[in-house]
Structure formats: C-alpha cells, structure tokens
C-alpha positions in Angstrom: 61.9 31.5 181.9 59.7 30.1 179.2 56.0 30.3 179.9 55.5 26.4 179.3 57.7 25.6 181.7 56.2 23.5 185.1 57.3 22.1 188.1 56.1 18.8 188.6 56.4 16.8 192.1 56.3 13.8 193.1 56.9 11.6 196.2 58.8 8.4 195.6 61.4 5.8 197.3 64.5 7.4 195.5 66.6 7.7 198.5 70.8 7.5 198.0 72.9 8.4 195.5 72.9 5.2 194.2 69.5 5.3 193.6 69.7 9.0 191.8 72.5 7.1 189.7 70.0 4.5 188.3 67.2 7.5 187.7 69.5 9.7 186.1 69.6 8.1 182.8 65.8 7.6 182.3 65.4 11.0 183.4 68.0 12.9 181.3 67.3 11.2 178.2 63.5 12.3 178.4 62.2 14.6 176.2 61.0 17.5 177.8 62.7 17.9 181.1 64.9 21.2 181.9 65.9 20.7 185.5 64.9 17.6 188.0 66.2 17.0 191.5 65.6 14.7 194.4 65.1 15.9 197.7 66.8 12.4 199.7 66.7 14.3 203.0 62.6 14.9 202.7 61.1 11.9 204.3 58.8 11.5 200.9 62.1 11.8 199.0 60.3 14.4 196.9 61.6 14.2 192.8 61.3 18.2 191.3 60.8 18.0 187.9 61.0 21.3 186.1 59.3 20.4 182.6 58.9 22.0 179.1 56.4 19.8 177.2 56.6 16.5 178.8 53.6 15.5 180.4 53.1 14.3 184.1 52.2 10.8 183.4 55.4 10.4 181.3 57.9 11.3 183.9 55.9 8.6 186.0 56.7 6.7 183.6 60.2 6.9 183.3 60.6 6.4 187.0 59.1 3.3 186.6 60.7 2.0 184.5 64.2 2.8 186.3 62.3 0.3 188.8 60.8 3.3 191.8 57.7 3.9 193.2 57.0 7.2 192.0 53.3 9.4 193.6 52.2 12.6 192.0 51.8 15.3 194.4 50.1 18.1 192.1 46.8 17.4 192.8 
C-alpha cells in the first residue's frame, strides 16, 4: 500500500443504484481516486474514497458536478 493512500469519508444523498450510475463517470474519471464505494444501506449514505493524490475538495467538487449533495466526515 502506498503511503500517499488516504481514505476520505463523506455523507451524501447518493441512495440507490441509479444514483451510483450517475456519479460513477465523475468519480471513475477523476485522477487520484483508486477506489470508491457508497454504503446505500447506511442512513447517511456514506461515500468512501480511497485517494492517491486527489484532495478532499476535489472529490466534493466531482460529486457536486454529478448533482449530489456531499459533506465531509473527515473533521
């Protein structure tokens, strides 16, 4: 595992398979994201992003570009 690998967690409103399909191109094409997943069973729809080089703010912008609400849980 690379030492630059960071995991960010966010509360979102990505709540179903259709939403995941809509946000996928934005996150999949973002440089610096190794892997991401959304726990749609969690009440807060937690998005976990395993990042290597992308900033938390850049992830937030990508999700907002896709039309979703996102709030950092990393504080």
